[in-house]
TORFIDREN-75783 format. One record per residue (C-alpha): residue in one letter; x, y, z. Coordinates in pm, whole numbers, padded with zeros to 5 digits, always signed. Example, Ala and Ser with C-alpha at 12.3 -4.5 7.8 and 13.67 -1.06 7.14 Angstrom:
TORFIDREN-75783
a+01230-00450+00780;s+01367-00106+00714;
//
This chain:
TORFIDREN-75783
m+07028+11241+08672;e+06924+11543+08882;s+07118+11654+09186;q+07040+11438+09488;t+07149+11367+09842;l+07397+11086+09883;s+07484+10908+10209;m+07827+10744+10237;i+07827+10476+10509;g+08189+10429+10615;l+08450+10704+10582;g+08772+10508+10556;y+09024+10463+10277;i+08749+10414+10013;g+08445+10579+10169;l+08594+10922+10232;p+08749+10963+09884;t+08424+10844+09727;a+08220+11092+09934;a+08462+11373+09849;v+08453+11302+09475;f+08072+11305+09469;a+08071+11627+09672;s+08319+11783+09432;r+08052+11734+09162;r+07818+11948+09373;q+07617+11660+09510;q+07501+11686+09872;v+07687+11416+10062;i+07629+11303+10418;g+07919+11090+10541;v+07847+10843+10821;d+08102+10676+11043;i+08106+10530+11393;d+08440+10697+11468;q+08359+11033+11628;q+08717+11153+11589;a+08706+11086+11216;v+08371+11265+11190;d+08503+11570+11375;t+08817+11575+11163;i+08622+11569+10837;n+08386+11842+10954;r+08688+12063+11009;g+08775+12007+10643;e+09065+11781+10732;i+09140+11411+10669;h+09232+11125+10901;i+09409+10904+10643;v+09703+10950+10410;e+09600+10977+10045;p+09747+11222+09793;e+09512+11507+09678;l+09233+11397+09913;d+09295+11676+10165;i+09241+11941+09896;v+08916+11782+09774;v+08775+11735+10125;r+08865+12088+10235;a+08689+12235+09935;a+08383+12009+09967;v+08333+12090+10335;s+08394+12463+10299;e+08148+12485+10009;g+07881+12300+10206;y+07857+11985+09994;l+08009+11742+10245;r+07942+11692+10616;a+07990+11394+10845;t+07785+11242+11127;t+07771+10925+11332;t+07405+10854+11259;p+07248+10785+10917;e+07006+11046+10786;p+06749+11031+10503;a+06902+11042+10155;d+06824+10943+09798;a+07107+10693+09768;f+07323+10510+10021;l+07671+10375+09944;v+07811+10124+10191;a+08192+10097+10220;v+08270+09915+10542;p+08534+09650+10623;t+08481+09283+10527;p+08755+09089+10715;f+08774+08712+10750;h+08800+08476+11042;t+09021+08167+11072;d+09035+07878+11311;g+09306+07835+11576;n+09543+07699+11314;g+09493+07986+11073;q+09280+07772+10842;h+08916+07769+10719;h+08900+08137+10620;q+08541+08262+10647;a+08415+08608+10553;d+08297+08828+10838;l+08000+09038+10724;h+07898+09184+11057;y+08005+09534+10957;i+07776+09517+10653;k+07494+09388+10876;e+07537+09670+11124;a+07548+09928+10844;a+07232+09780+10688;q+07049+09785+11022;a+07149+10146+11087;l+07056+10286+10744;a+06733+10083+10724;k+06578+10315+10981;v+06585+10607+10736;l+06504+10426+10408;e+06224+10564+10196;p+06055+10432+09879;g+06268+10508+09574;n+06597+10487+09755;l+06903+10316+09610;v+07143+10115+09831;v+07481+10015+09681;l+07727+09785+09853;e+08081+09893+09766;s+08261+09673+10018;t+08456+09393+09856;s+08251+09090+09949;p+08197+08719+09887;v+07944+08622+09623;g+07594+08660+09767;a+07678+08940+10015;t+07461+09196+09832;e+07162+08963+09852;q+07236+08908+10223;m+07246+09284+10278;a+06910+09314+10104;a+06771+09044+10334;w+06895+09234+10642;l+06735+09554+10514;a+06407+09375+10448;a+06406+09228+10798;e+06441+09576+10946;r+06179+09736+10720;p+05886+09500+10652;d+05684+09807+10541;l+05904+09836+10230;t+05951+09598+09936;f+06286+09479+09806;p+06416+09322+09480;q+06444+08970+09621;t+06065+08954+09665;h+05922+09217+09432;g+06175+09237+09149;e+06148+09551+08938;a+05844+09666+09131;s+06033+09695+09463;d+06039+10016+09668;i+06415+09993+09717;r+06682+09938+09453;i+06987+09729+09554;a+07321+09701+09371;h+07688+09614+09413;c+07969+09833+09279;p+08313+09728+09400;e+08588+09985+09415;r+08882+09925+09182;v+09140+10181+09294;l+09510+10182+09377;p+09603+10336+09715;g+09804+10649+09650;h+09599+10719+09335;v+09245+10679+09473;v+09106+11025+09390;r+09212+11003+09027;e+09114+10640+08974;l+08767+10683+09127;v+08698+10919+08836;e+08897+10761+08554;n+08849+10386+08605;d+08569+10179+08457;r+08314+10061+08714;v+08140+09722+08714;i+07790+09777+08855;g+07572+09476+08940;g+07206+09513+09022;m+06975+09265+09186;t+06751+09347+08889;p+06833+09519+08556;r+06657+09834+08679;c+06864+09834+08997;a+07179+09823+08787;e+07049+10099+08557;v+06971+10331+08848;a+07309+10267+09007;c+07487+10335+08677;e+07307+10668+08647;l+07440+10763+08992;y+07802+10669+08919;r+07800+10845+08585;l+07782+11170+08781;v+08147+11128+08871;v+08294+10844+08660;k+08465+10930+08331;g+08532+10566+08259;e+08260+10325+08146;c+07989+10209+08386;i+07922+09849+08293;a+07594+09690+08410;t+07574+09326+08517;t+07423+09116+08795;a+07515+09166+09158;r+07677+08822+09186;t+07889+08878+08876;a+08000+09217+09004;e+08102+09061+09334;m+08295+08785+09159;s+08457+09032+08922;k+08637+09209+09204;l+08740+08880+09368;t+08870+08758+09030;e+09073+09071+08963;n+09251+09048+09298;s+09297+08672+09285;f+09462+08710+08944;r+09707+08958+09096;d+09764+08732+09395;v+09847+08428+09182;n+10096+08625+08977;i+10259+08781+09285;a+10287+08432+09437;f+10486+08322+09130;a+10725+08616+09182;n+10755+08554+09555;e+10824+08184+09507;l+11077+08265+09238;s+11260+08497+09475;i+11298+08217+09730;i+11424+07973+09466;a+11670+08227+09328;h+11808+08293+09675;e+11868+07921+09724;l+12053+07904+09390;d+12257+08221+09460;i+12093+08414+09179;n+11993+08781+09193;v+11618+08757+09145;w+11580+09120+09039;e+11825+09075+08751;l+11662+08741+08668;i+11316+08897+08641;e+11445+09187+08437;l+11602+08946+08189;a+11296+08715+08173;n+11067+09011+08114;r+11255+09090+07794;h+11055+08806+07640;p+10764+08976+07458;r+10503+08762+07629;v+10648+08747+07983;n+10566+08999+08252;i+10674+08871+08593;l+10573+09096+08881;t+10796+09222+09158;p+10854+09006+09466;g+10811+09155+09809;a+10789+09073+10177;g+10446+08918+10122;v+10112+09057+10011;g+09910+09306+10213;g+09614+09539+10195;h+09248+09470+10249;c+09190+09342+09896;i+09456+09118+09744;a+09546+08955+10078;v+09180+08890+10160;d+08963+08851+09853;p+09103+08519+09725;w+08994+08355+10052;f+08634+08446+09969;i+08660+08235+09654;v+08831+07954+09840;g+08567+07967+10110;a+08286+07939+09858;c+08445+07662+09644;p+08722+07495+09853;e+08752+07188+09631;q+08773+07381+09307;a+08993+07677+09406;q+09320+07483+09428;l+09551+07726+09249;i+09402+08027+09423;r+09448+07861+09764;t+09809+07766+09689;a+09891+08122+09581;r+09752+08256+09904;e+09957+08009+10105;v+10275+08105+09915;n+10220+08471+09980;d+10118+08423+10341;a+10441+08225+10399;k+10677+08484+10250;p+10702+08692+10570;q+10829+08385+10757;w+11105+08346+10497;v+11202+08710+10547;l+11209+08659+10925;g+11429+08356+10873;r+11681+08571+10686;m+11673+08825+10971;q+11737+08549+11227;s+12027+08414+11014;a+12178+08765+11003;l+12158+08786+11384;e+12319+08446+11423;g+12595+08547+11184;y+12658+08858+11391;h+12687+08647+11706;q+12931+08412+11537;a+13151+08705+11436;n+13110+08869+11780;p+13075+08577+12027;d+13080+08803+12337;t+12777+09002+12217;r+12445+08934+12385;r+12122+08931+12187;s+11988+09219+12393;d+12288+09429+12279;l+12183+09407+11913;t+11946+09627+11719;i+11731+09537+11419;a+11578+09804+11198;c+11264+09736+10991;l+11222+09990+10712;g+10850+10030+10639;l+10525+09912+10800;a+10262+09998+10539;f+10138+09732+10295;k+10261+09931+09990;p+10483+10231+09924;n+10404+10591+10023;i+10085+10538+10221;d+10000+10485+10589;d+09761+10190+10539;m+09875+09888+10738;r+09576+09659+10681;e+09702+09298+10644;s+10052+09442+10597;p+10325+09174+10587;a+10577+09438+10695;l+10381+09505+11014;g+10356+09133+11083;i+10728+09093+11031;a+10807+09381+11269;k+10576+09233+11537;q+10756+08900+11522;a+11099+09065+11507;a+11012+09241+11833;e+11019+08892+11993;f+11380+08822+11888;g+11520+08951+12216;c+11701+09250+12066;r+11611+09617+12026;l+11381+09694+11732;q+11385+10023+11540;v+11101+10097+11303;v+11126+10349+11016;e+10788+10442+10876;p+10776+10795+10732;n+10395+10801+10698;i+10306+10770+11068;d+10374+10983+11376;a+10346+10706+11637;l+10392+10331+11654;p+10077+10123+11600;e+09942+09981+11922;s+10063+09629+11839;l+10424+09754+11848;q+10400+09974+12154;r+10623+09775+12388;p+10963+09811+12558;g+11256+09795+12322;v+11064+09910+12014;t+11109+10267+11887;l+11000+10471+11588;v+11308+10639+11445;s+11433+10822+11138;l+11616+10646+10860;d+11940+10822+10956;e+11911+10692+11312;a+11847+10338+11195;l+12142+10337+10955;a+12370+10470+11225;q+12255+10243+11508;a+12112+09913+11372;d+12321+09600+11342;v+12072+09437+11101;v+11861+09640+10854;c+11570+09492+10659;i+11393+09687+10383;l+11028+09582+10386;v+10853+09856+10188;k+10983+10056+09889;h+10893+10401+10022;q+11023+10696+09819;v+11223+10825+10113;f+11421+10497+10108;i+11476+10523+09732;d+11607+10876+09786;s+11860+10731+10032;i+11968+10436+09818;e+12340+10529+09838;a+12335+10531+10218;l+12141+10205+10226;g+12377+10044+09977;a+12675+10143+10188;k+12532+09971+10495;p+12677+09615+10513;g+12446+09314+10521;v+12117+09490+10438;i+11830+09248+10383;d+11634+09377+10085;a+11295+09215+10057;v+11161+09454+09787;g+11444+09494+09538;l+11527+09854+09626;l+11900+09791+09597;g+11864+09567+09289;
//
């Protein structure tokens, strides 16, 4: 495929690395985001998120003239859409339904600059049928153009779905090395999209239908979620039976066909904590195991909070003259996984927010941020160093296995009564 202009709609944790990787292959990339601060940051050759290696790639791409950012879509040969796809629940936290309004807004914005021969690829992890819905929104905005849903292979615009399959902390490498599942609304749509991704992907580009590509990503993350739910439930059972779950899992995994995952404080991130609900929402009667796994993982933070409350009550029993307001809890980690700043759907953040309601002081240790998130900016909550927390806190709870905590394992192990939700202390 010849060099072409690519437009990346959405410059977040997936969009910016994707734009940078294409630009590093000397493709002209126009990044589009509604956040003016993010746009200005990128145009200075800097980044607004934490992701190893990304700063180097962005700086080079901008300085060499292959990447620039704007808030308004411009004409391009291909458009990649990587915007959030959250879900809504009812007042009881039930009936999870996908929210596609960011995709709709992106489609309406880029439709204004579409031209015959353009390719539009939805990268956002989405429920089955979202790519077809995006195509319908594009068609409604541009009745002068034809689309695959009405004109098949003869359409003016090609539409495809290519979900990202990367691990935060390794995004730049995995965008290049991982296989990509690419689903077209027609075979030609898939073929054109594969040609585009082969410019940067060293792994295999595998063509399929748009619906299968959508379901493939949901299936991958639901598989992970079910297996994590087993580990999380096992950790609760082991605690009740006075068994060290970390030793238990290590021993069980010596079986040649057993590979139990690591328990944690819950499950976070925009993918694993969200995607299974898209399957449940589409087939609520059939997705029984997937629903149960989600419920197990969503309940794990409450179990951790229960242990924190028990620790506080134990402290009061040992020190009956101490008021709750005199005590300090320290939460170690807010991100949804180690060594990043991403707090989307983070169980650690949710635990910290509820711990702030316990009536005691709350110290937060999160080495990847410079200020508390808005939801924790309240009296009695402070962002501190690990040393401060270990010196001052009465109850310490490890919620994320950041490397800085691993490096201080001796100091953490010497602190009495540490609640370890992630197995850092073993």
